[in-house]
VOBA-1610 file (N, C-alpha, C; in pm, whole numbers, padded with zeros to 5 digits, always signed):
BEGIN
Met+00426+00317+00695Met+00294+00340+00638Met+00201+00224+00674Glu+00076+00257+00689Glu-00025+00158+00725Glu-00053+00064+00607Arg-00069-00066+00637Arg-00102-00165+00533Arg-00221-00248+00579Phe-00300-00293+00483Phe-00417-00375+00516Phe-00377-00514+00564Asp-00448-00563+00663Asp-00443-00703+00703Asp-00573-00763+00650Tyr-00569-00814+00527Tyr-00691-00859+00461Tyr-00763-00970+00536Glu-00692-01060+00598Glu-00758-01168+00672Glu-00838-01113+00790Lys-00782-01017+00860Lys-00851-00953+00972Lys-00976-00878+00923Ile-00961-00808+00812Ile-01073-00732+00756Ile-01185-00827+00710Lys-01147-00932+00640Lys-01249-01027+00592Lys-01318-01097+00708Ser-01245-01128+00811Ser-01305-01189+00929Ser-01407-01093+00993Phe-01370-00966+01000Phe-01462-00867+01056Phe-01588-00857+00970Ile-01571-00851+00839Ile-01687-00841+00749Ile-01778-00961+00767Arg-01720-01080+00772Arg-01801-01203+00787Arg-01877-01206+00919Ser-01828-01133+01019Ser-01895-01131+01150Ser-02014-01035+01153Thr-02034-00959+01046Thr-02143-00861+01043Thr-02267-00921+00977Ser-02380-00853+00995Ser-02505-00901+00935Ser-02503-00881+00784Lys-02594-00947+00716Lys-02606-00935+00571Lys-02658-00798+00529His-02701-00717+00626His-02750-00582+00598His-02637-00480+00600Thr-02519-00522+00639Thr-02403-00433+00647Thr-02354-00401+00507Ser-02326-00273+00483Ser-02274-00228+00354Ser-02123-00210+00361Ile-02056-00239+00250Ile-01912-00225+00243Ile-01881-00126+00130Tyr-01800-00025+00163Tyr-01759+00075+00065Tyr-01606+00079+00061Val-01552+00083-00058Val-01407+00095-00075Val-01382+00224-00153Gly-01284+00302-00108Gly-01253+00426-00178Gly-01107+00463-00161Cys-01065+00563-00238Cys-00927+00610-00231Cys-00924+00760-00260Asp-00834+00828-00192Asp-00809+00969-00221Asp-00659+00990-00219Ser-00614+01100-00276Ser-00471+01129-00280Ser-00448+01277-00261Arg-00324+01308-00229Arg-00282+01448-00224Arg-00136+01455-00260Gln-00100+01570-00313Gln+00038+01593-00352Gln+00115+01652-00234Thr+00238+01606-00218Thr+00330+01668-00123Thr+00447+01721-00207Ala+00545+01778-00142Ala+00656+01841-00215Ala+00719+01748-00318Gly+00749+01625-00279Gly+00818+01536-00371Gly+00748+01405-00398Ser+00624+01390-00353Ser+00557+01262-00369Ser+00406+01278-00376Thr+00341+01167-00406Thr+00195+01162-00403Thr+00156+01062-00296Leu+00066+01103-00208Leu+00020+01020-00097Leu-00119+00967-00131Phe-00137+00835-00121Phe-00266+00772-00145Phe-00316+00711-00015Val-00445+00729+00013Val-00509+00663+00127Val-00625+00583+00071Ile-00621+00453+00093Ile-00726+00362+00050Ile-00804+00322+00175Val-00938+00325+00167Val-01020+00292+00283Val-01119+00181+00250Ile-01149+00104+00353Ile-01260+00008+00350Ile-01350+00051+00464Val-01472+00089+00431Val-01569+00132+00531Val-01673+00022+00545Val-01685-00032+00664Val-01784-00136+00693Val-01896-00067+00771His-02005-00035+00700His-02118+00039+00756His-02215-00060+00821Ile-02205-00073+00951Ile-02278-00175+01026Ile-02429-00163+01005Asp-02489-00270+00957Asp-02632-00278+00928Asp-02680-00167+00833Ser-02588-00098+00771Ser-02616+00011+00676Ser-02689+00129+00739Asn-02694+00133+00872Asn-02763+00247+00934Asn-02709+00278+01074Arg-02604+00209+01113Arg-02544+00235+01244Arg-02403+00288+01223Gly-02318+00269+01315Gly-02179+00316+01302Gly-02103+00241+01196Ala-01977+00274+01184Ala-01893+00211+01083Ala-01755+00181+01140Lys-01694+00078+01086Lys-01556+00044+01114Lys-01478+00082+00989Val-01370+00157+01008Val-01290+00202+00895Val-01151+00139+00902Phe-01113+00074+00793Phe-00978+00021+00777Phe-00912+00108+00670Phe-00782+00137+00687Phe-00717+00218+00584Phe-00572+00176+00563Glu-00525+00210+00443Glu-00387+00184+00405Glu-00332+00312+00344Val-00207+00342+00374Val-00142+00463+00323Val-00026+00421+00233Arg-00019+00483+00116Arg+00091+00456+00023Arg+00150+00588-00023Lys+00281+00594-00024Lys+00351+00712-00070Lys+00431+00672-00192Glu+00413+00746-00302Glu+00479+00714-00428Glu+00549+00837-00486Arg+00619+00814-00594Arg+00680+00927-00664Arg+00569+01026-00700Lys+00606+01151-00714Lys+00506+01253-00746Lys+00447+01229-00884Ile+00316+01223-00890Ile+00244+01204-01016Ile+00190+01340-01058Thr+00241+01395-01165Thr+00201+01529-01206Thr+00077+01530-01294Ser+00048+01420-01359Ser-00069+01411-01447Ser-00194+01385-01362Leu-00293+01473-01373Leu-00419+01454-01298Leu-00487+01326-01341Arg-00491+01300-01471Arg-00554+01178-01522Arg-00488+01054-01462Glu-00356+01050-01462Glu-00284+00934-01407Glu-00311+00919-01258Arg-00310+01029-01184Arg-00332+01021-01039Arg-00474+00973-01007Leu-00573+01025-01079Leu-00711+00983-01055Leu-00730+00835-01089Met-00671+00791-01199Met-00685+00650-01236Met-00607+00560-01140Arg-00500+00609-01081Arg-00429+00532-00978Arg-00520+00516-00856Glu-00594+00621-00820Glu-00691+00611-00709Glu-00794+00503-00740Val-00846+00504-00862Val-00945+00404-00903Val-00884+00265-00897Asp-00763+00251-00946Asp-00695+00123-00946Asp-00676+00069-00803Tyr-00630+00154-00713Tyr-00613+00110-00574Tyr-00747+00066-00512Ala-00852+00142-00540Ala-00983+00106-00484Ala-01031-00028-00540Val-01015-00047-00670Val-01058-00173-00734Val-00978-00291-00681Leu-00846-00278-00676Leu-00763-00389-00627Leu-00797-00424-00482Thr-00824-00323-00402Thr-00863-00347-00262Thr-00997-00419-00256Ala-01092-00373-00336Ala-01225-00437-00339Ala-01213-00584-00381Leu-01130-00610-00480Leu-01114-00748-00527Leu-01049-00837-00420Asn-00971-00779-00332Asn-00909-00856-00224Asn-01006-00896-00113Ile-01121-00831-00106Ile-01218-00864+00000Ile-01351-00915-00053Val-01367-00920-00185Val-01496-00953-00244Val-01549-01088-00197Asp-01462-01184-00172Asp-01510-01316-00129Asp-01574-01312+00009Ala-01535-01218+00093Ala-01594-01208+00227Ala-01724-01128+00226Val-01742-01046+00124Val-01859-00958+00117Val-01987-01038+00094Glu-01977-01141+00015Glu-02090-01226-00020Glu-02203-01141-00077Asn-02325-01147-00019Asn-02440-01075-00075Asn-02465-00939-00009Arg-02371-00892+00068Arg-02387-00760+00131Arg-02377-00650+00025Pro-02441-00537+00049Pro-02424-00424-00043Pro-02275-00387-00050Phe-02225-00366-00171Phe-02081-00346-00191Phe-02059-00244-00302Glu-01987-00136-00271Glu-01966-00029-00367Glu-01820+00017-00368Val-01774+00059-00485Val-01644+00122-00499Val-01670+00271-00516His-01628+00349-00417His-01652+00493-00417His-01534+00565-00482Leu-01566+00648-00580Leu-01463+00718-00657Leu-01467+00868-00627Asp-01351+00926-00608Asp-01341+01070-00581Asp-01341+01145-00714Ile-01449+01124-00789Ile-01462+01180-00924Ile-01599+01247-00934Asn-01599+01370-00985Asn-01724+01444-01002Asn-01765+01434-01148Pro-01886+01384-01177Pro-01929+01370-01316Pro-01961+01505-01383Asp-01975+01610-01305Asp-02003+01744-01358Asp-01880+01795-01434Glu-01898+01829-01560Glu-01787+01872-01644Glu-01721+02001-01598Asn-01782+02071-01502Asn-01721+02191-01446Asn-01607+02159-01349Phe-01590+02031-01319Phe-01485+01989-01226Phe-01378+01911-01301Arg-01253+01933-01263Arg-01139+01874-01334Arg-01141+01721-01331Ser-01192+01663-01223Ser-01191+01517-01212Ser-01283+01448-01314Ser-01371+01524-01377Ser-01463+01465-01474Ser-01391+01408-01597Ile-01263+01440-01614Ile-01190+01393-01733Ile-01176+01241-01739Val-01194+01173-01624Val-01177+01027-01624Val-01306+00951-01592Val-01420+01018-01599Val-01545+00953-01559Val-01569+00824-01638Lys-01566+00830-01770Lys-01597+00712-01851Lys-01499+00598-01827Glu-01369+00630-01827Glu-01267+00527-01806Glu-01282+00463-01668Ala-01304+00545-01567Ala-01314+00495-01430Ala-01435+00404-01413Ile-01549+00449-01461Ile-01671+00367-01450Ile-01653+00236-01526Gly-01599+00244-01646Gly-01578+00123-01727Gly-01486+00025-01659Tyr-01379+00075-01600Tyr-01282-00012-01532Tyr-01345-00082-01412Val-01419-00007-01331Val-01482-00065-01212Val-01586-00170-01254Lys-01670-00135-01348Lys-01774-00228-01394Lys-01713-00353-01458Ala-01603-00337-01529Ala-01537-00452-01595Ala-01489-00554-01493Gln-01468-00511-01369Gln-01425-00602-01262Gln-01545-00662-01188Gly-01666-00631-01235Gly-01787-00684-01172Gly-01826-00608-01046Leu-01777-00485-01032Leu-01803-00405-00912Leu-01894-00287-00945Lys-01952-00228-00841Lys-02044-00116-00859Lys-01973+00016-00828Pro-01955+00103-00929Pro-01893+00233-00905Pro-01993+00336-00852Val-01949+00423-00764Val-02031+00532-00712Val-01947+00660-00721Leu-02007+00764-00779Leu-01937+00891-00798Leu-01986+00995-00697Lys-01917+01109-00693Lys-01960+01221-00611Lys-02100+01264-00657Pro-02189+01304-00572Pro-02171+01335-00431Pro-02201+01218-00336Tyr-02214+01097-00391Tyr-02254+00982-00309Tyr-02136+00894-00265Ser-02017+00928-00307Ser-01899+00844-00283Ser-01826+00883-00155Ile-01896+00873-00043Ile-01841+00924+00084Ile-01713+00856+00129Ala-01694+00730+00095Ala-01572+00660+00136Ala-01449+00728+00076Ala-01462+00778-00047Ala-01348+00843-00113Ala-01336+00990-00076Tyr-01444+01066-00100Tyr-01429+01211-00085Tyr-01440+01260+00058Ala-01489+01178+00150Ala-01498+01221+00290Ala-01403+01143+00380Val-01418+01011+00385Val-01338+00929+00477Val-01191+00927+00436Ala-01161+00889+00313Ala-01022+00884+00268Ala-00960+01024+00268Asp-01039+01123+00228Asp-00990+01260+00228Asp-00951+01304+00369Tyr-01034+01272+00466Tyr-01006+01308+00606Tyr-00874+01247+00652Ile-00855+01119+00622Ile-00731+01050+00664Ile-00611+01105+00586Thr-00630+01133+00458Thr-00521+01188+00376Thr-00467+01317+00437Asn-00555+01399+00490Asn-00513+01526+00547Asn-00443+01511+00682Lys-00442+01391+00740Lys-00373+01364+00865Lys-00227+01326+00841Tyr-00193+01292+00716Tyr-00057+01248+00684Tyr+00020+01357+00611
//
């Protein structure tokens, strides 16, 4: 499974302009006997050009509780963000959550807890439909494994 090389990632971030945005997100999917998590760091060059994507894949025991699985996604995203925060400095920095605040969606069950947890770490949470690092980038990679 892929693992982050935090020193390499932080070096890359430091080499970018102060206009570069950094997004961290996580998505998961269930397999027959396990839960697969993909955590991503998206470095959006100058916030308007291309992006460099770093990702890590984790396979764990199957998590049957939706609440537990969603909060594990949040936890992985937060821990990853905290590992690179010193390199981010004053660049725009967001933790993207694969959570829909609309109560018509099942993921809304953890909105308050997830936002509170991210904010308690001094980070900025972003929910769907603006959380592209989680619901688009991590989701895309998750479907490749």
